C-alpha positions as CSV (number, residue, x, y, z in Angstrom):
1,M,-12.8,1.4,1.3
2,T,-11.8,-2.4,1.9
3,L,-9.7,-3.8,-1.1
4,Q,-12.0,-6.8,-2.8
5,G,-11.0,-8.6,-5.9
6,K,-8.3,-8.6,-8.9
7,G,-6.2,-4.9,-8.9
8,F,-3.4,-3.6,-11.1
9,I,-0.3,-1.1,-10.1
10,I,0.0,1.6,-12.3
11,Y,3.5,3.6,-12.5
12,N,3.3,6.3,-15.5
13,L,0.1,7.2,-16.4
14,P,0.6,8.1,-19.7
15,E,2.0,4.9,-20.7
16,C,-1.2,3.0,-19.6
17,E,-3.5,4.0,-22.6
18,S,-1.9,7.0,-23.0
19,G,-3.2,8.5,-19.7
20,E,-7.2,8.9,-21.0
21,P,-9.1,8.1,-18.1
22,G,-11.6,6.8,-20.4
23,S,-9.7,4.4,-21.9
24,I,-7.9,3.4,-18.5
25,L,-11.5,3.1,-16.8
26,A,-13.2,0.8,-20.0
27,A,-10.1,-1.9,-19.8
28,A,-10.7,-2.1,-15.9
29,Q,-14.2,-3.0,-16.1
30,A,-13.2,-4.9,-19.0
31,A,-10.6,-6.8,-16.3
32,G,-13.3,-6.8,-13.8
33,F,-10.6,-4.7,-11.4
34,G,-11.6,-3.7,-8.1
35,H,-8.9,-1.6,-7.2
36,V,-6.4,0.3,-9.1
37,L,-3.2,1.4,-7.5
38,I,-1.3,5.0,-8.7
39,K,1.9,6.1,-8.3
40,I,1.2,9.5,-6.7
41,A,4.6,10.6,-5.1
42,D,8.5,9.9,-5.2
43,G,10.7,10.8,-2.0
44,E,9.9,14.9,-1.3
45,K,8.4,15.3,-4.8
46,A,4.8,15.0,-6.6
47,F,4.3,12.2,-9.2
48,G,2.3,12.1,-12.2
49,M,2.4,15.9,-13.3
50,D,2.7,16.8,-16.6
51,A,5.6,19.1,-17.7
52,A,3.3,22.2,-16.7
53,G,2.4,20.8,-13.6
54,G,-0.9,19.8,-14.5
55,D,-2.4,16.6,-11.8
56,Q,-2.7,13.5,-14.6
57,A,-3.9,11.3,-11.7
58,A,-6.8,13.6,-10.9
59,P,-9.0,12.8,-13.8
60,V,-7.9,9.4,-13.7
61,V,-9.0,8.8,-10.2
62,Q,-12.1,10.6,-10.3
63,A,-13.3,8.4,-13.4
64,L,-12.3,5.3,-11.4
65,Q,-14.1,6.0,-8.6
66,Q,-17.2,7.1,-10.2
67,A,-17.4,3.7,-11.5
68,G,-17.1,1.8,-8.1
69,I,-13.0,1.2,-8.6
70,A,-11.3,2.1,-5.7
71,V,-8.1,4.0,-6.5
72,W,-5.0,3.7,-4.0
73,G,-2.0,6.0,-4.3
74,W,1.3,4.7,-4.1
75,H,4.3,6.3,-3.1
76,S,8.1,5.0,-3.2
77,V,10.1,6.4,0.1
78,Y,13.9,6.8,1.2
79,G,13.7,8.1,4.7
80,S,16.3,10.5,3.9
81,D,13.8,13.8,4.5
82,P,11.1,11.3,6.5
83,G,9.0,15.0,7.4
84,A,9.1,16.0,3.6
85,E,8.1,12.6,2.6
86,A,5.3,12.7,4.9
87,A,4.0,16.2,3.8
88,I,4.0,15.4,0.3
89,A,2.0,11.8,0.9
90,I,-0.6,13.5,3.0
91,M,-0.9,16.3,0.3
92,R,-1.1,14.2,-2.3
93,S,-3.8,11.5,-0.8
94,R,-5.7,14.2,0.0
95,T,-5.9,16.4,-3.1
96,L,-6.7,13.5,-4.6
97,G,-9.5,12.3,-2.7
98,L,-7.9,8.3,-2.7
99,N,-9.4,5.5,-1.1
100,G,-6.4,4.4,0.4
101,Y,-2.0,4.9,0.7
102,V,0.7,2.7,0.3
103,V,4.4,3.2,1.1
104,C,6.5,1.6,-1.0
105,A,10.3,1.6,1.0
106,A,13.1,-0.8,0.1
107,D,16.9,-0.8,0.3
108,E,17.0,2.7,1.8
109,F,15.8,1.0,5.1
110,L,18.1,-1.8,5.6
111,H,20.9,0.6,7.1
112,P,21.7,1.0,10.6
113,G,18.9,3.8,12.1
114,M,16.6,4.2,9.6
115,A,13.9,2.5,11.9
116,N,13.9,6.3,13.4
117,A,13.4,7.6,10.1
118,A,10.4,5.0,9.3
119,R,8.7,5.8,12.6
120,Q,9.3,9.3,12.4
121,F,7.4,9.3,8.7
122,M,4.9,6.5,9.3
123,Q,3.6,9.1,12.3
124,V,3.2,12.1,10.7
125,V,1.4,10.0,7.7
126,R,-0.5,7.9,10.5
127,G,-1.8,11.0,12.2
128,G,-2.4,12.9,9.0
129,L,-4.7,10.7,6.5
130,S,-7.8,9.0,7.9
131,I,-7.5,6.4,5.0
132,P,-6.4,2.8,5.2
133,I,-2.4,2.4,4.7
134,A,-0.4,-0.1,3.4
135,L,3.3,-1.4,3.0
136,S,5.0,-2.5,0.2
137,S,8.1,-4.3,0.5
138,Y,9.8,-7.4,0.2
139,R,8.3,-10.9,-0.3
140,F,10.6,-12.8,2.5
141,P,10.7,-10.9,5.6
142,N,13.0,-13.1,7.0
143,Y,15.8,-12.5,4.6
144,H,15.7,-8.7,5.2
145,P,15.6,-8.9,9.3
146,E,17.4,-5.4,9.1
147,F,14.1,-3.8,7.7
148,P,12.3,-1.9,10.3
149,W,9.2,-4.4,9.7
150,S,7.3,-3.9,13.2
151,T,7.5,-0.1,12.6
152,F,6.2,0.2,9.4
153,L,3.4,-2.2,10.0
154,E,2.5,-0.3,13.3
155,F,0.8,2.2,11.7
156,C,-0.5,0.4,8.7
157,D,-3.7,-1.4,8.2
158,V,-2.6,-3.7,5.1
159,H,0.3,-5.6,4.2
160,M,0.9,-5.7,0.7
161,P,4.4,-7.4,0.1
162,Q,5.7,-7.5,-3.7
163,V,5.8,-11.8,-4.1
164,T,7.9,-11.4,-8.1
165,W,9.5,-14.8,-8.2
166,E,11.7,-13.2,-10.2
167,Q,14.3,-15.8,-12.3
168,A,12.4,-19.1,-10.7
169,H,8.9,-21.0,-11.4
170,N,7.2,-21.8,-8.4
171,P,4.5,-19.2,-7.8
172,V,2.6,-21.2,-5.4
173,E,4.9,-22.1,-3.3
174,Q,6.5,-18.3,-3.1
175,L,3.1,-17.0,-2.2
176,S,2.8,-19.4,0.3
177,E,5.9,-18.6,2.2
178,S,5.8,-15.1,1.6
179,K,2.2,-15.1,3.9
180,R,3.9,-17.5,6.4
181,Q,6.8,-15.5,7.0
182,C,4.3,-12.0,7.1
183,D,2.0,-13.6,9.7
184,A,4.5,-14.4,11.7
185,L,5.9,-10.2,11.6
186,P,5.7,-8.4,15.2
187,N,2.3,-6.0,13.8
188,A,1.5,-8.3,10.9
189,R,-1.8,-7.3,9.2
190,P,-3.8,-8.0,6.5
191,F,-2.0,-10.2,3.3
192,I,-2.3,-8.6,-0.1
193,P,0.1,-9.6,-2.4
194,T,1.4,-8.1,-5.7
195,G,2.3,-10.7,-8.4
196,P,4.4,-9.6,-11.9
197,A,3.1,-9.1,-14.8
198,Y,6.6,-8.0,-16.4
199,S,9.4,-9.2,-18.0
200,I,13.2,-8.6,-16.6
201,S,16.2,-9.7,-17.6
202,G,14.9,-12.6,-20.0
203,W,12.6,-13.7,-17.4
204,N,8.9,-13.3,-17.3
205,P,6.3,-15.5,-16.0
206,S,3.6,-17.6,-17.5
207,A,0.6,-17.2,-18.3
208,E,-0.2,-20.8,-16.4
209,E,2.3,-19.5,-14.1
210,I,-0.4,-16.1,-13.3
211,I,-3.3,-18.5,-13.0
212,E,-1.4,-20.4,-10.4
213,F,-0.6,-17.7,-8.1
214,L,-4.7,-16.1,-8.2
215,N,-5.6,-20.1,-7.8
216,A,-3.6,-20.3,-4.7
217,A,-4.8,-16.5,-3.3
218,V,-8.1,-17.7,-3.6
219,Q,-7.5,-21.1,-1.5
220,L,-5.8,-18.5,0.9
221,G,-8.4,-17.1,1.8
222,L,-7.1,-13.4,0.4
223,P,-9.1,-10.9,0.2
224,A,-7.5,-9.1,-3.0
225,I,-4.5,-9.4,-5.1
226,N,-2.7,-7.1,-7.8
227,F,-0.2,-7.1,-10.4
228,Y,2.9,-4.8,-11.2
229,D,2.6,-3.0,-13.3
230,W,0.0,-1.7,-15.9
231,D,2.7,-0.1,-18.2
232,D,4.3,-2.7,-19.7
233,C,1.8,-5.8,-19.3
234,H,-1.1,-4.4,-21.5
235,K,0.7,-3.3,-24.0
236,D,3.9,-6.0,-24.0
237,Q,2.5,-8.8,-22.3
238,P,-1.1,-9.5,-23.3
239,L,-1.1,-13.6,-22.9
240,L,-0.7,-12.4,-19.0
241,W,-3.1,-9.4,-19.2
242,T,-6.2,-11.6,-20.5
243,A,-4.7,-14.7,-17.8
244,I,-5.5,-11.9,-14.9
245,A,-8.3,-10.5,-16.8
246,E,-10.5,-13.4,-17.3
247,F,-9.9,-15.3,-13.8
248,P,-13.6,-15.2,-12.3
249,W,-11.5,-13.9,-8.7
250,P,-14.8,-14.4,-6.7
251,A,-14.8,-11.3,-4.5
252,S,-13.9,-9.1,-7.0
253,I,-15.6,-5.8,-7.7
254,K,-17.7,-6.0,-11.6
255,A,-18.4,-2.9,-12.5
256,N,-19.0,-4.4,-16.4
257,P,-21.7,-3.1,-18.4
258,P,-24.1,-6.2,-19.4
259,A,-22.6,-7.1,-22.8
260,P,-24.2,-5.9,-25.9
261,S,-26.5,-8.0,-28.2
262,S,-25.3,-9.7,-30.9
263,D,-28.7,-9.5,-32.4
264,P,-29.0,-5.6,-33.6
265,Q,-33.0,-6.0,-33.8
266,T,-33.8,-7.6,-30.3
267,T,-36.6,-6.2,-29.2
268,P,-36.1,-3.5,-26.9
269,V,-36.5,-3.7,-22.9
270,I,-38.9,-1.4,-21.1
271,P,-36.6,0.8,-19.2
272,E,-37.1,1.5,-15.0
273,A,-38.2,5.3,-14.8
274,F,-35.0,7.2,-15.2
275,L,-33.8,5.5,-18.3
276,S,-37.4,6.1,-19.5
277,Q,-36.8,9.6,-18.3
278,F,-33.2,9.4,-20.2
279,V,-34.0,7.7,-23.4
280,E,-37.2,10.1,-23.9
281,A,-34.8,12.7,-23.5
282,L,-32.4,11.6,-26.1
283,N,-35.5,11.0,-28.6
284,S,-36.6,14.8,-28.7
285,R,-33.3,15.2,-29.9
286,Q,-33.1,18.7,-27.4
287,P,-29.4,19.0,-25.9
288,A,-30.7,21.0,-23.0
289,K,-33.5,18.4,-22.3
290,V,-30.4,16.1,-21.9
291,S,-28.0,17.9,-20.1
292,A,-30.8,18.7,-17.6
293,L,-30.6,15.6,-16.2
294,Y,-26.9,15.4,-15.6
295,D,-25.5,17.2,-12.2
296,P,-23.7,20.7,-12.6
297,A,-20.6,19.1,-11.8
298,A,-21.1,15.9,-13.8
299,I,-18.4,14.3,-16.1
300,Q,-18.9,12.4,-19.1
301,V,-16.8,10.2,-20.6
302,W,-17.3,9.2,-24.7
303,A,-15.3,7.4,-26.4
304,D,-12.0,9.3,-26.1
305,Q,-13.6,12.5,-24.8
306,I,-14.0,13.9,-21.2
307,L,-16.6,16.4,-21.3
308,K,-16.6,18.3,-17.7
309,G,-20.1,20.7,-16.4
310,T,-23.4,20.9,-18.0
311,E,-22.5,23.4,-20.4
312,A,-20.1,21.2,-22.1
313,I,-22.2,18.1,-22.6
314,Q,-25.3,20.0,-23.6
315,K,-22.6,21.4,-26.5
316,G,-21.4,17.5,-26.9
317,Y,-25.2,16.3,-27.3
318,D,-25.9,19.2,-29.9
319,A,-22.9,17.8,-32.3
320,F,-24.2,13.8,-31.5
321,F,-27.7,14.2,-32.3
322,D,-25.9,16.6,-35.8
323,S,-24.6,13.3,-37.0
324,L,-27.7,11.4,-36.5
325,P,-29.5,9.9,-39.3
326,A,-32.9,11.7,-39.8
327,G,-35.8,9.4,-38.2
328,T,-33.3,7.7,-36.3
329,V,-34.5,6.5,-32.6
330,N,-32.7,5.2,-29.6
331,C,-33.5,2.4,-27.9
332,I,-32.3,0.0,-24.8
333,I,-31.3,-3.6,-25.7
334,Q,-30.5,-4.5,-22.3
335,A,-30.2,-2.6,-18.7
336,N,-29.2,-3.5,-15.7
337,V,-30.1,-1.5,-12.5
338,E,-27.9,-1.4,-9.4
339,D,-28.4,1.8,-6.4
340,D,-27.7,4.5,-8.3
341,T,-25.7,3.0,-11.0
342,R,-27.6,2.2,-14.4
343,L,-25.8,-0.4,-16.9
344,F,-27.2,-0.6,-20.2
345,T,-26.7,-1.2,-23.7
346,W,-28.1,0.6,-26.8
347,K,-28.7,1.1,-30.3
348,V,-29.7,4.2,-32.3
349,G,-29.5,4.2,-36.2
350,P,-26.4,2.5,-37.0
351,L,-24.8,2.7,-33.9
352,T,-24.5,0.0,-31.1
353,G,-22.8,1.3,-27.6
354,E,-23.0,0.6,-23.5
355,T,-23.1,3.1,-21.5
356,T,-22.9,3.3,-17.6
357,L,-24.6,6.0,-15.3
358,V,-23.9,6.7,-12.4
359,L,-26.2,8.7,-10.5
360,K,-26.6,11.6,-7.5
361,D,-29.5,12.7,-5.6
362,G,-31.5,11.8,-8.5
363,K,-29.3,13.2,-11.0
364,I,-26.1,11.9,-13.6
365,I,-22.9,12.5,-11.8
366,L,-20.9,10.1,-14.4
367,E,-21.6,8.9,-17.6
368,Y,-19.0,6.6,-19.4
369,T,-20.1,5.6,-22.7
370,F,-18.5,3.0,-25.0
371,I,-19.5,3.0,-28.8
372,H,-18.9,-0.5,-30.6
373,Q,-19.8,1.4,-34.0
374,P,-19.0,4.9,-35.3
375,V,-21.7,7.0,-36.5
376,N,-21.9,6.7,-40.2
377,Q,-20.9,10.4,-41.6
378,N,-21.9,9.9,-45.2
């Protein structure tokens, strides 16, 4: 999958929307992200696992991918044991079903002889993965001639330098110079930069600098861009997050549901065939009839909970119907149909919300629902 538009890098999943797949998906969709990069390994060890050995990344990857957002994994590599590092890279990428893999290499590879470790690692990874591979490292290759640039890039599909402009305020100049130097390397690859969205040692980029950086990337004709890191930015740098989210990247993949109607009395639209069937099932107030429209392996992301499989989804609808006032009717206010995706806003009694349905072979394989107003329990 080719990267397009805006994206963000996640370092520690629990620090991003508390690690909740539905919340991460909602934030990514609202910001118009076409891709998200999640840390999957550090050296020879898997990354993104909880204390009990559970994989925190897997449900997030699945939720994002089902909504059409590409997920790449990134891996800090040190070259001390290239075989073991390559093995964990292949295992994690395959297990998670990633769309791409990013090797993050830096100071450790400046030492003499590390080109051999880089080649050993990259040969094994390239042989074990059929997905695109990217290199993430220094923004100015000319400053680091010892780094084995051509060795890494020989096996890569994308060059993803870290154009951070720390302790400076000239993003346009740094981006242009980074691209010039990277394009001049042996085995040069398509240039997709990573920008800074964090604070360090009293420095942080301004929202204006972020917009300048994005505008420069568009003017350079870059297919995509991403920022580091979600963990700090969304919580602690809201102005930067907003600047990135609101920037209208021309090639970004939009997975946003239509905006909710400001008038709850808006005349309901007549939905297409599948949505008509879906609404009819909802208004039957029969949980089994609704769950029959879902694939057995379906995932339902409903507000802050995730339900997997038709049995759990049926139980969820049973509780939902019990919570609604008697006599209320579901109606669709706005709807958009794109291939196997249904995006619509709806109203039932005092409740309004937005839902995305992704179909597979005529059944719902993923549902994401955002509720604007909680059900009145009184």
